[in-house]
N, C-alpha and C positions, 0 to 999 in steps of 0.2 A: 421395384419393391421386394422389400425383403420381409421372410415370415422366420422370429425368432423359435426357439425351442421351447418358450413356453405360450406360444402360439400370438404371439402381438406383433402385429404390422409395424414395421420399421418403413416410413416415405424416403424416400432418395434425398440425401440431404443439398444443400445448395451454398451458394459462396457466404450467404448471410449465416448458414447456422455454423461455418470454420469461424466467421468472423465473429457467433457469439460466444464459443469457445473461450476465446483469448481476454474477454471480458474487458469489451473496449471503453467502457466507461471508467473503471479502476485503472485500464493500462495510461488513460489521458493524466494522469496524477503522476505516475511513474515515470511516465515518457518527461512532461515539466519537471521534477525536480531533477531529473538526470541531465537536462539539460542544463537547468540553472546551476549544477555542479561543475559543468564543463564550461559554461561561461563565466563564474565567479573565480574559476580557480587561475593563480597567477603562472602566466608562458602563454606560449601560443601552440596552436592545432592548424594544421589545414582544415579550412573549412571540408573539403570532400570526406577526410578521414572523421573529422567532427560529427557529419550526418550519418555515417556508417557507424559511427558509435552509439547515435541514439539509435538509429535503426536495431542495432542488436540490444539495447534495451530493452526496445518496446518488441521487439521478436521474442526475447528471450521469457520476459513477461507472460508472453502470451500462452509461450510454450506450458511455461509452469500452470498458469490458469487452466490450459486444457488437461490438463494431467491431475491438475485439482479437481473438474469433472466428470473427468472418468473414473477416478477412484471414488468419489460420492454421489454415483451417479443415484444408487437406492435410495441415502438419505436424500438428497436433490427433491427424488419423486414424491416424498412425503411432506416435503415442506411448502406453503403457498407461496413463500418470495421467490424460490429455483423449481417451481414445478414444469414450468414452460423453460427451461434450459434446454438446447437440442436433444440431449439422450433421453432423460426422463421423458419429455413430450412425444416420444419414439421419432423424432427426424433425422438421428443420425444411431449409429451403430458403436457400441462401445470401443472396439475395436479401431476401428477408424478413429476414433478422438486420442485413443493411446498414441498410435502412430504418429499422429498430426503432432500431438504435443512431444514427443519423444524427437521428431525432426527438426521441428522449430527449436527446441530446445539445444539440440546438439550442432547445427548450424548455424545458430548465433553464437555459440562459444567459439566454435571452428571458425568462424568469419572476423569475429573480434579479436582473436589471437593473431590474425594473420594482419588486420589492419592497423592495431593500436595497440599491439603490445601481449604478451600471454600473462604479467601479473591483471593486467584490467581483463582477461578472459577470464582468469583463475575466479577474480571477484563476481563475476558473472555466472560463473559455473556454481558456486558457493551459494549465490544468493535465488538459484532456480531448486536447488537441492533441499534448500532450507525451506521454502513456499511449498513445492510438491513433495518431499517425503519428512523432514522434521516437522514441520508444520499440520500438512494434512492428515499424513497416516499416523504420527506419532503423539504429537501434543494434541490436536484440536478433540479427538476422541477419547481421550485421559484426564485431562488436569483443566480447570478453571482458572489456570494461569498460561492457557494456549494464546491468547491473544497478547500478553504483557511478552512471555518468552519470542512467541512467533511474529511480534511487531519487529523483529529485525529482518523478516524477509520483505517486507514492502520499505528498509529503510537505507537498501545497499544503491540505489539508483545515483543518490547526488555523490557518496563516494564514489561509484563505478565513472562517473563523470569526470568527476575531479581527479582520478588517478591516469585516466585517459590521458588529461594533458601534463600532468606531474612525472607521471610515471614513478609515483612515492606516495607511499600511504602516509601522510602526519598527522598533525594533532586535528588539524581545522576539517577536513574530511570526516574523521570520526567524530567532531563535534555535531556536523551535518548529519549523519546518521545518527546519532544520540539524539536530536530532536527528533525526529520521525519516530524513533523507537519509542520516546516519553510519550507522543502524540497520540500513539495508537490507540493504549487503552479508553482514555477517556472518547475518543474518536467511536471505538466500536462500541462499546457499553453502552453509550447513549441511543444506538440503534440497536443493540442487544434488549435494552427494555421496552422497546415496544413490537418485538418479535420473539419475545422470550417465552411463548407457547409454541412455536415453531420448533425452537432448541428443544424445550421440553419433551415434544412429541417424540423427537427421534432420539432421544438420549444423549443429547452432545452437551457436554457438563461448562456450558457457558455461565459467568459467574451469576447474572442473574438466576440462573436455575437453581444454582449449587450452594452458591453463599446467601442468597437472598438479596430481593431488590434495594434493602436498607443496604448491608452491604455495600453492594454495589454502587447505589449513589454517593456513600463517603468515600470511594476511593474514585471514582470520575473528580469530584471536587479538588482530592488530594491529588492526583495527577495534574490536573489543571494547575496547581499552584508549583507543584514542581516542574512543571514543562518549563515556567517561565525564566528561570536562570539557563535553562540550557537554550532559549531561543534566545537570550544576550549573550550568552558564551562567546559570540562570534565577534561583538564588539570589545567583550572585557577581553579577548586575545588579541586584538588588533589587526583580526581578518576582514575586520568590516569598521566603515566607518557611521557617521552621524546620523547619513539617512535611512540606515539597515536600523538604529537602535533605537530610533524616533518610532518606528514601523513594527517593529518588534515589541517596543512596549503599551504602544497602543493596544494591538493585538492580540498581545497576552492578558493585559488589563480584561479585556471584553471577554477573553475567553474565561479569567475566571468569574466576571459580574454574571453572563450565561451559565455557568456549571453552578453558583451558588443555588437557584431556585430549583436546578436538578438534582443538587447535594440534600437539601434539605426538606425537600418535600416528599408525598408520600401518594401512589398512584392511587386513583379512586376506581368503582365501579363505571365502565362505559369511557375510561379515561381517554380523551386523546393525544394525549403525551407533546401537547405543544412545545413544553420547554425543552424536553429530550428531542424531538425532531428540531426544533431551532437550533440547539448548541449540534446536532448534527451533521445540519446543512452548514452551520458557521464554521465547524472545525475542517472541512474542505475547502472554505474561502480562505480561513486561516493560512494553510498550508501555501497555497498558492499564493498568496499575496506576501507571506512571509519571504521564500524563495525568490518573488520577483524582484523583492526587493534588494535583496543580497546582490540579485545582476545589476539593478540600477546603480546600486552604491558602490560596485566595482567600475561601470561605465561612466559615473561621473566623475572617479578618482581620475580614471585614464583621461577622460576629455578637461581634468584639470578644474573642476568644479567643486571641487572638496579637496581638500587637505590630504 
């Protein structure tokens, strides 16, 4: 047990607190899209090297998340959604969280470089810095466009997975990056609508707080529409086949359909925000199924089931 300068008590942290620092639920999507990028890429990678690549993506994402929580500990303590994280809940010292994040980040980049090439390692390093520094320190507290620009941080995994196989940055992995980049605003703003009081309380200029609810809702719908051509771009470019095209079309139409009530309604007193919660939940499923379809399409082509 440790007593800090402000006389608060820090209970010794255990492995579950260190795991919580890595935001494992968020990491699931990061790892999955990275794996899909690796499996959908043309070419071959040794299974052991491929496993190391995915592990490095996961560890690097975890390191960036730990640094994010280290930097935002005071803000997290004031928000209901984040108050029980290890640092604000008093289960972990900030310095330990910072050192843990640095160790994971640096270690993942070094191992990635040695195992899969330094181009792949550089992309991983850029993704970590993008999230831990560009988004967390610079964008998030300063502009309501934080999620728009900061969406790039979560868009790197499929690009990294693809480049690990091909050792080249071509149009197709950039398109995969762009899909997640365009998906992030409607996904996150749907969440921000029903937790906007938390952000307002701590002065974070999320779109619903700064631009207002009506503007945010219109932008959610606009981004849902704009996302559709990006989702179909792999098929247009010849990088995916009919299976992917059908799944991407159905998913994109569903995304737009769920965004319409969010974009056109106004919340009322004691609003349960069901359309917003429904869109947020579907947006996660959307990305899982879309990238899964990309891999299924690739495997079907390799097996000769489709042309």
